[in-house]
Biotite code that builds the C-alpha atoms (Angstrom):
import biotite.structure as struc

atoms = struc.array([
    struc.Atom([0.000, 0.000, 0.000], chain_id="A", res_id=1, res_name="UNK", atom_name="CA", element="C"),
    struc.Atom([1.182, 3.501, -0.717], chain_id="A", res_id=2, res_name="UNK", atom_name="CA", element="C"),
    struc.Atom([2.780, 5.474, 2.078], chain_id="A", res_id=3, res_name="UNK", atom_name="CA", element="C"),
    struc.Atom([0.315, 8.227, 1.335], chain_id="A", res_id=4, res_name="UNK", atom_name="CA", element="C"),
    struc.Atom([-2.231, 8.390, 4.107], chain_id="A", res_id=5, res_name="UNK", atom_name="CA", element="C"),
    struc.Atom([-5.741, 9.341, 3.143], chain_id="A", res_id=6, res_name="UNK", atom_name="CA", element="C"),
    struc.Atom([-7.959, 11.621, 5.149], chain_id="A", res_id=7, res_name="UNK", atom_name="CA", element="C"),
    struc.Atom([-11.611, 12.509, 4.976], chain_id="A", res_id=8, res_name="UNK", atom_name="CA", element="C"),
    struc.Atom([-12.894, 15.941, 5.844], chain_id="A", res_id=9, res_name="UNK", atom_name="CA", element="C"),
    struc.Atom([-16.614, 16.363, 6.218], chain_id="A", res_id=10, res_name="UNK", atom_name="CA", element="C"),
    struc.Atom([-17.820, 19.565, 4.603], chain_id="A", res_id=11, res_name="UNK", atom_name="CA", element="C"),
    struc.Atom([-21.029, 21.262, 5.492], chain_id="A", res_id=12, res_name="UNK", atom_name="CA", element="C"),
    struc.Atom([-23.026, 23.775, 3.509], chain_id="A", res_id=13, res_name="UNK", atom_name="CA", element="C"),
    struc.Atom([-22.297, 27.435, 4.059], chain_id="A", res_id=14, res_name="UNK", atom_name="CA", element="C"),
    struc.Atom([-24.168, 28.860, 6.991], chain_id="A", res_id=15, res_name="UNK", atom_name="CA", element="C"),
    struc.Atom([-25.749, 32.258, 6.660], chain_id="A", res_id=16, res_name="UNK", atom_name="CA", element="C"),
    struc.Atom([-24.621, 34.538, 9.454], chain_id="A", res_id=17, res_name="UNK", atom_name="CA", element="C"),
    struc.Atom([-26.788, 37.231, 10.939], chain_id="A", res_id=18, res_name="UNK", atom_name="CA", element="C"),
    struc.Atom([-25.398, 40.760, 11.212], chain_id="A", res_id=19, res_name="UNK", atom_name="CA", element="C"),
    struc.Atom([-23.851, 41.480, 14.602], chain_id="A", res_id=20, res_name="UNK", atom_name="CA", element="C"),
    struc.Atom([-22.886, 44.530, 16.569], chain_id="A", res_id=21, res_name="UNK", atom_name="CA", element="C"),
    struc.Atom([-19.421, 45.300, 17.919], chain_id="A", res_id=22, res_name="UNK", atom_name="CA", element="C"),
    struc.Atom([-20.619, 44.275, 21.388], chain_id="A", res_id=23, res_name="UNK", atom_name="CA", element="C"),
    struc.Atom([-21.381, 40.735, 20.228], chain_id="A", res_id=24, res_name="UNK", atom_name="CA", element="C"),
    struc.Atom([-18.624, 38.156, 20.367], chain_id="A", res_id=25, res_name="UNK", atom_name="CA", element="C"),
    struc.Atom([-17.862, 36.312, 17.151], chain_id="A", res_id=26, res_name="UNK", atom_name="CA", element="C"),
    struc.Atom([-17.906, 32.599, 17.924], chain_id="A", res_id=27, res_name="UNK", atom_name="CA", element="C"),
    struc.Atom([-15.320, 30.380, 16.260], chain_id="A", res_id=28, res_name="UNK", atom_name="CA", element="C"),
    struc.Atom([-16.984, 27.264, 14.835], chain_id="A", res_id=29, res_name="UNK", atom_name="CA", element="C"),
    struc.Atom([-16.005, 24.102, 16.656], chain_id="A", res_id=30, res_name="UNK", atom_name="CA", element="C"),
    struc.Atom([-14.564, 21.222, 14.741], chain_id="A", res_id=31, res_name="UNK", atom_name="CA", element="C"),
    struc.Atom([-14.695, 17.537, 15.599], chain_id="A", res_id=32, res_name="UNK", atom_name="CA", element="C"),
    struc.Atom([-12.426, 14.815, 14.302], chain_id="A", res_id=33, res_name="UNK", atom_name="CA", element="C"),
    struc.Atom([-11.725, 11.090, 14.445], chain_id="A", res_id=34, res_name="UNK", atom_name="CA", element="C"),
    struc.Atom([-8.159, 9.860, 14.990], chain_id="A", res_id=35, res_name="UNK", atom_name="CA", element="C"),
    struc.Atom([-6.495, 7.017, 13.097], chain_id="A", res_id=36, res_name="UNK", atom_name="CA", element="C"),
    struc.Atom([-6.651, 3.630, 14.797], chain_id="A", res_id=37, res_name="UNK", atom_name="CA", element="C"),
    struc.Atom([-2.996, 2.991, 13.864], chain_id="A", res_id=38, res_name="UNK", atom_name="CA", element="C"),
    struc.Atom([-0.308, 5.592, 13.141], chain_id="A", res_id=39, res_name="UNK", atom_name="CA", element="C"),
    struc.Atom([1.338, 5.948, 9.721], chain_id="A", res_id=40, res_name="UNK", atom_name="CA", element="C"),
    struc.Atom([4.419, 3.833, 9.101], chain_id="A", res_id=41, res_name="UNK", atom_name="CA", element="C"),
    struc.Atom([7.429, 5.323, 10.904], chain_id="A", res_id=42, res_name="UNK", atom_name="CA", element="C"),
    struc.Atom([5.357, 7.379, 13.351], chain_id="A", res_id=43, res_name="UNK", atom_name="CA", element="C"),
    struc.Atom([3.764, 7.043, 16.757], chain_id="A", res_id=44, res_name="UNK", atom_name="CA", element="C"),
    struc.Atom([1.411, 9.963, 16.184], chain_id="A", res_id=45, res_name="UNK", atom_name="CA", element="C"),
    struc.Atom([-2.267, 9.227, 15.607], chain_id="A", res_id=46, res_name="UNK", atom_name="CA", element="C"),
    struc.Atom([-3.385, 11.810, 13.066], chain_id="A", res_id=47, res_name="UNK", atom_name="CA", element="C"),
    struc.Atom([-6.919, 12.820, 12.167], chain_id="A", res_id=48, res_name="UNK", atom_name="CA", element="C"),
    struc.Atom([-8.459, 10.442, 9.627], chain_id="A", res_id=49, res_name="UNK", atom_name="CA", element="C"),
    struc.Atom([-11.668, 12.469, 9.602], chain_id="A", res_id=50, res_name="UNK", atom_name="CA", element="C"),
    struc.Atom([-11.791, 16.150, 10.443], chain_id="A", res_id=51, res_name="UNK", atom_name="CA", element="C"),
    struc.Atom([-13.972, 19.165, 10.048], chain_id="A", res_id=52, res_name="UNK", atom_name="CA", element="C"),
    struc.Atom([-17.315, 17.923, 11.311], chain_id="A", res_id=53, res_name="UNK", atom_name="CA", element="C"),
    struc.Atom([-19.272, 20.851, 12.733], chain_id="A", res_id=54, res_name="UNK", atom_name="CA", element="C"),
    struc.Atom([-21.323, 18.631, 15.077], chain_id="A", res_id=55, res_name="UNK", atom_name="CA", element="C"),
    struc.Atom([-20.052, 15.960, 17.497], chain_id="A", res_id=56, res_name="UNK", atom_name="CA", element="C"),
    struc.Atom([-19.511, 12.720, 15.614], chain_id="A", res_id=57, res_name="UNK", atom_name="CA", element="C"),
    struc.Atom([-20.188, 10.388, 18.534], chain_id="A", res_id=58, res_name="UNK", atom_name="CA", element="C"),
    struc.Atom([-23.752, 11.438, 19.371], chain_id="A", res_id=59, res_name="UNK", atom_name="CA", element="C"),
    struc.Atom([-27.135, 10.701, 17.820], chain_id="A", res_id=60, res_name="UNK", atom_name="CA", element="C"),
    struc.Atom([-29.256, 13.727, 16.919], chain_id="A", res_id=61, res_name="UNK", atom_name="CA", element="C"),
    struc.Atom([-31.300, 13.472, 20.141], chain_id="A", res_id=62, res_name="UNK", atom_name="CA", element="C"),
    struc.Atom([-28.128, 13.971, 22.240], chain_id="A", res_id=63, res_name="UNK", atom_name="CA", element="C"),
    struc.Atom([-26.790, 16.986, 20.336], chain_id="A", res_id=64, res_name="UNK", atom_name="CA", element="C"),
    struc.Atom([-26.867, 20.389, 22.015], chain_id="A", res_id=65, res_name="UNK", atom_name="CA", element="C"),
    struc.Atom([-29.617, 22.766, 20.937], chain_id="A", res_id=66, res_name="UNK", atom_name="CA", element="C"),
    struc.Atom([-26.972, 24.821, 19.109], chain_id="A", res_id=67, res_name="UNK", atom_name="CA", element="C"),
    struc.Atom([-25.741, 21.757, 17.183], chain_id="A", res_id=68, res_name="UNK", atom_name="CA", element="C"),
    struc.Atom([-29.304, 20.681, 16.369], chain_id="A", res_id=69, res_name="UNK", atom_name="CA", element="C"),
    struc.Atom([-30.030, 24.171, 15.060], chain_id="A", res_id=70, res_name="UNK", atom_name="CA", element="C"),
    struc.Atom([-26.876, 24.065, 12.938], chain_id="A", res_id=71, res_name="UNK", atom_name="CA", element="C"),
    struc.Atom([-27.804, 20.685, 11.448], chain_id="A", res_id=72, res_name="UNK", atom_name="CA", element="C"),
    struc.Atom([-31.357, 21.848, 10.780], chain_id="A", res_id=73, res_name="UNK", atom_name="CA", element="C"),
    struc.Atom([-29.963, 24.938, 9.019], chain_id="A", res_id=74, res_name="UNK", atom_name="CA", element="C"),
    struc.Atom([-28.712, 22.605, 6.272], chain_id="A", res_id=75, res_name="UNK", atom_name="CA", element="C"),
    struc.Atom([-32.342, 22.076, 5.230], chain_id="A", res_id=76, res_name="UNK", atom_name="CA", element="C"),
    struc.Atom([-34.768, 24.519, 3.662], chain_id="A", res_id=77, res_name="UNK", atom_name="CA", element="C"),
    struc.Atom([-38.252, 24.929, 5.038], chain_id="A", res_id=78, res_name="UNK", atom_name="CA", element="C"),
    struc.Atom([-37.981, 22.961, 8.286], chain_id="A", res_id=79, res_name="UNK", atom_name="CA", element="C"),
    struc.Atom([-40.467, 24.098, 10.872], chain_id="A", res_id=80, res_name="UNK", atom_name="CA", element="C"),
    struc.Atom([-39.579, 24.596, 14.548], chain_id="A", res_id=81, res_name="UNK", atom_name="CA", element="C"),
    struc.Atom([-40.806, 21.099, 15.490], chain_id="A", res_id=82, res_name="UNK", atom_name="CA", element="C"),
    struc.Atom([-39.415, 19.358, 12.401], chain_id="A", res_id=83, res_name="UNK", atom_name="CA", element="C"),
    struc.Atom([-36.383, 17.075, 12.778], chain_id="A", res_id=84, res_name="UNK", atom_name="CA", element="C"),
    struc.Atom([-34.180, 15.981, 9.852], chain_id="A", res_id=85, res_name="UNK", atom_name="CA", element="C"),
    struc.Atom([-32.985, 12.377, 9.419], chain_id="A", res_id=86, res_name="UNK", atom_name="CA", element="C"),
    struc.Atom([-29.668, 11.519, 11.064], chain_id="A", res_id=87, res_name="UNK", atom_name="CA", element="C"),
    struc.Atom([-27.516, 8.397, 11.507], chain_id="A", res_id=88, res_name="UNK", atom_name="CA", element="C"),
    struc.Atom([-29.018, 6.501, 14.453], chain_id="A", res_id=89, res_name="UNK", atom_name="CA", element="C"),
    struc.Atom([-25.674, 6.072, 16.286], chain_id="A", res_id=90, res_name="UNK", atom_name="CA", element="C"),
    struc.Atom([-24.213, 9.398, 15.178], chain_id="A", res_id=91, res_name="UNK", atom_name="CA", element="C"),
    struc.Atom([-21.768, 10.220, 12.403], chain_id="A", res_id=92, res_name="UNK", atom_name="CA", element="C"),
    struc.Atom([-18.694, 8.415, 13.768], chain_id="A", res_id=93, res_name="UNK", atom_name="CA", element="C"),
    struc.Atom([-19.291, 4.899, 12.363], chain_id="A", res_id=94, res_name="UNK", atom_name="CA", element="C"),
    struc.Atom([-20.349, 6.331, 9.019], chain_id="A", res_id=95, res_name="UNK", atom_name="CA", element="C"),
    struc.Atom([-17.242, 8.517, 8.756], chain_id="A", res_id=96, res_name="UNK", atom_name="CA", element="C"),
    struc.Atom([-14.910, 5.734, 9.918], chain_id="A", res_id=97, res_name="UNK", atom_name="CA", element="C"),
    struc.Atom([-16.248, 3.343, 7.259], chain_id="A", res_id=98, res_name="UNK", atom_name="CA", element="C"),
    struc.Atom([-15.875, 5.979, 4.566], chain_id="A", res_id=99, res_name="UNK", atom_name="CA", element="C"),
    struc.Atom([-12.306, 6.790, 5.671], chain_id="A", res_id=100, res_name="UNK", atom_name="CA", element="C"),
    struc.Atom([-11.435, 3.082, 5.225], chain_id="A", res_id=101, res_name="UNK", atom_name="CA", element="C"),
    struc.Atom([-12.845, 3.256, 1.684], chain_id="A", res_id=102, res_name="UNK", atom_name="CA", element="C"),
    struc.Atom([-10.780, 6.378, 0.994], chain_id="A", res_id=103, res_name="UNK", atom_name="CA", element="C"),
    struc.Atom([-7.586, 4.648, 2.157], chain_id="A", res_id=104, res_name="UNK", atom_name="CA", element="C"),
    struc.Atom([-8.377, 1.918, -0.373], chain_id="A", res_id=105, res_name="UNK", atom_name="CA", element="C"),
    struc.Atom([-9.031, 4.269, -3.307], chain_id="A", res_id=106, res_name="UNK", atom_name="CA", element="C"),
    struc.Atom([-6.664, 7.180, -2.484], chain_id="A", res_id=107, res_name="UNK", atom_name="CA", element="C"),
    struc.Atom([-8.783, 9.690, -4.389], chain_id="A", res_id=108, res_name="UNK", atom_name="CA", element="C"),
    struc.Atom([-8.801, 13.486, -4.102], chain_id="A", res_id=109, res_name="UNK", atom_name="CA", element="C"),
    struc.Atom([-11.912, 15.545, -4.637], chain_id="A", res_id=110, res_name="UNK", atom_name="CA", element="C"),
    struc.Atom([-15.347, 16.465, -3.394], chain_id="A", res_id=111, res_name="UNK", atom_name="CA", element="C"),
    struc.Atom([-18.296, 14.149, -2.944], chain_id="A", res_id=112, res_name="UNK", atom_name="CA", element="C"),
    struc.Atom([-21.884, 15.320, -2.610], chain_id="A", res_id=113, res_name="UNK", atom_name="CA", element="C"),
    struc.Atom([-24.667, 12.766, -2.219], chain_id="A", res_id=114, res_name="UNK", atom_name="CA", element="C"),
    struc.Atom([-28.185, 12.756, -0.859], chain_id="A", res_id=115, res_name="UNK", atom_name="CA", element="C"),
    struc.Atom([-29.617, 9.665, 0.803], chain_id="A", res_id=116, res_name="UNK", atom_name="CA", element="C"),
    struc.Atom([-33.386, 9.324, 0.588], chain_id="A", res_id=117, res_name="UNK", atom_name="CA", element="C"),
    struc.Atom([-34.634, 8.179, 4.009], chain_id="A", res_id=118, res_name="UNK", atom_name="CA", element="C"),
    struc.Atom([-38.192, 6.839, 4.278], chain_id="A", res_id=119, res_name="UNK", atom_name="CA", element="C"),
    struc.Atom([-40.571, 7.450, 7.182], chain_id="A", res_id=120, res_name="UNK", atom_name="CA", element="C"),
    struc.Atom([-39.266, 4.353, 8.995], chain_id="A", res_id=121, res_name="UNK", atom_name="CA", element="C"),
    struc.Atom([-35.648, 5.590, 8.885], chain_id="A", res_id=122, res_name="UNK", atom_name="CA", element="C"),
    struc.Atom([-34.551, 3.203, 6.134], chain_id="A", res_id=123, res_name="UNK", atom_name="CA", element="C"),
    struc.Atom([-32.335, 4.408, 3.278], chain_id="A", res_id=124, res_name="UNK", atom_name="CA", element="C"),
    struc.Atom([-34.122, 3.806, -0.024], chain_id="A", res_id=125, res_name="UNK", atom_name="CA", element="C"),
    struc.Atom([-31.729, 5.339, -2.577], chain_id="A", res_id=126, res_name="UNK", atom_name="CA", element="C"),
    struc.Atom([-28.719, 7.621, -3.031], chain_id="A", res_id=127, res_name="UNK", atom_name="CA", element="C"),
    struc.Atom([-28.496, 10.522, -5.475], chain_id="A", res_id=128, res_name="UNK", atom_name="CA", element="C"),
    struc.Atom([-24.957, 11.429, -6.506], chain_id="A", res_id=129, res_name="UNK", atom_name="CA", element="C"),
    struc.Atom([-24.374, 15.101, -7.278], chain_id="A", res_id=130, res_name="UNK", atom_name="CA", element="C"),
    struc.Atom([-20.550, 15.120, -7.499], chain_id="A", res_id=131, res_name="UNK", atom_name="CA", element="C"),
    struc.Atom([-17.826, 12.531, -7.082], chain_id="A", res_id=132, res_name="UNK", atom_name="CA", element="C"),
    struc.Atom([-14.249, 12.276, -8.371], chain_id="A", res_id=133, res_name="UNK", atom_name="CA", element="C"),
    struc.Atom([-14.226, 8.498, -8.925], chain_id="A", res_id=134, res_name="UNK", atom_name="CA", element="C"),
    struc.Atom([-16.919, 5.937, -9.883], chain_id="A", res_id=135, res_name="UNK", atom_name="CA", element="C"),
    struc.Atom([-15.543, 3.178, -7.618], chain_id="A", res_id=136, res_name="UNK", atom_name="CA", element="C"),
    struc.Atom([-15.378, 5.536, -4.647], chain_id="A", res_id=137, res_name="UNK", atom_name="CA", element="C"),
    struc.Atom([-18.940, 6.625, -5.463], chain_id="A", res_id=138, res_name="UNK", atom_name="CA", element="C"),
    struc.Atom([-20.188, 3.035, -5.428], chain_id="A", res_id=139, res_name="UNK", atom_name="CA", element="C"),
    struc.Atom([-18.494, 2.218, -2.122], chain_id="A", res_id=140, res_name="UNK", atom_name="CA", element="C"),
    struc.Atom([-19.700, 5.377, -0.363], chain_id="A", res_id=141, res_name="UNK", atom_name="CA", element="C"),
    struc.Atom([-23.246, 4.889, -1.687], chain_id="A", res_id=142, res_name="UNK", atom_name="CA", element="C"),
    struc.Atom([-23.195, 1.326, -0.330], chain_id="A", res_id=143, res_name="UNK", atom_name="CA", element="C"),
    struc.Atom([-22.072, 2.536, 3.108], chain_id="A", res_id=144, res_name="UNK", atom_name="CA", element="C"),
    struc.Atom([-24.746, 5.239, 3.120], chain_id="A", res_id=145, res_name="UNK", atom_name="CA", element="C"),
    struc.Atom([-27.428, 2.702, 2.155], chain_id="A", res_id=146, res_name="UNK", atom_name="CA", element="C"),
    struc.Atom([-26.393, 0.281, 4.922], chain_id="A", res_id=147, res_name="UNK", atom_name="CA", element="C"),
    struc.Atom([-26.369, 2.925, 7.649], chain_id="A", res_id=148, res_name="UNK", atom_name="CA", element="C"),
    struc.Atom([-29.253, 3.008, 10.136], chain_id="A", res_id=149, res_name="UNK", atom_name="CA", element="C"),
    struc.Atom([-30.982, 6.381, 10.387], chain_id="A", res_id=150, res_name="UNK", atom_name="CA", element="C"),
    struc.Atom([-33.568, 7.977, 12.612], chain_id="A", res_id=151, res_name="UNK", atom_name="CA", element="C"),
    struc.Atom([-36.557, 9.019, 10.557], chain_id="A", res_id=152, res_name="UNK", atom_name="CA", element="C"),
    struc.Atom([-37.284, 12.669, 9.959], chain_id="A", res_id=153, res_name="UNK", atom_name="CA", element="C"),
    struc.Atom([-40.210, 14.249, 11.773], chain_id="A", res_id=154, res_name="UNK", atom_name="CA", element="C"),
    struc.Atom([-42.520, 16.677, 10.003], chain_id="A", res_id=155, res_name="UNK", atom_name="CA", element="C"),
    struc.Atom([-44.794, 18.404, 12.531], chain_id="A", res_id=156, res_name="UNK", atom_name="CA", element="C"),
    struc.Atom([-44.084, 15.535, 14.922], chain_id="A", res_id=157, res_name="UNK", atom_name="CA", element="C"),
    struc.Atom([-45.011, 12.799, 12.412], chain_id="A", res_id=158, res_name="UNK", atom_name="CA", element="C"),
    struc.Atom([-42.389, 10.500, 10.802], chain_id="A", res_id=159, res_name="UNK", atom_name="CA", element="C"),
    struc.Atom([-41.830, 11.473, 7.165], chain_id="A", res_id=160, res_name="UNK", atom_name="CA", element="C"),
    struc.Atom([-39.462, 10.840, 4.253], chain_id="A", res_id=161, res_name="UNK", atom_name="CA", element="C"),
    struc.Atom([-36.593, 13.299, 3.807], chain_id="A", res_id=162, res_name="UNK", atom_name="CA", element="C"),
    struc.Atom([-33.093, 13.410, 2.299], chain_id="A", res_id=163, res_name="UNK", atom_name="CA", element="C"),
    struc.Atom([-29.921, 13.146, 4.367], chain_id="A", res_id=164, res_name="UNK", atom_name="CA", element="C"),
    struc.Atom([-27.065, 15.192, 2.824], chain_id="A", res_id=165, res_name="UNK", atom_name="CA", element="C"),
    struc.Atom([-23.538, 13.794, 2.708], chain_id="A", res_id=166, res_name="UNK", atom_name="CA", element="C"),
    struc.Atom([-20.707, 16.099, 1.668], chain_id="A", res_id=167, res_name="UNK", atom_name="CA", element="C"),
    struc.Atom([-17.010, 15.282, 1.933], chain_id="A", res_id=168, res_name="UNK", atom_name="CA", element="C"),
    struc.Atom([-13.709, 16.566, 0.641], chain_id="A", res_id=169, res_name="UNK", atom_name="CA", element="C"),
    struc.Atom([-11.087, 13.861, 0.232], chain_id="A", res_id=170, res_name="UNK", atom_name="CA", element="C"),
    struc.Atom([-7.425, 14.814, 0.462], chain_id="A", res_id=171, res_name="UNK", atom_name="CA", element="C"),
    struc.Atom([-4.153, 12.907, 0.511], chain_id="A", res_id=172, res_name="UNK", atom_name="CA", element="C"),
    struc.Atom([-1.319, 13.730, 2.860], chain_id="A", res_id=173, res_name="UNK", atom_name="CA", element="C"),
])
């Protein structure tokens, strides 16, 4: 295997920021990451294999802070105050770890944007690919996204079908 180590960085859509006054403090967005399970050859340092997630990767949606829930909901248009988007049932960590393994196999650079259609029971029914740098990487990521367990979206408190966005930027280091 190549000595190049692959890393996955989760990208999120741009967030609109409200105007602020000089008295308001500008908050720096937090970032969450997942470390390698084994260091690169010739090193003892565990580097990030996944970085850049704006929400904690180890929590399901129900355990996110209100601020993190609001951020995730901001990625959707037209959600009402009681609406909840679909989300991986165990959080993002297992999903991201599986995809980082796929990236280490393919060693591809580029951006991936996919939408997973989640039905009202929380089951993935299909994946729409918007962008991807490699067809084999696309197939493997789509398979992982289809196998993931999700919590169903809630529309006015009732389970409903909704898309789950997946965006990533793959880099090699």
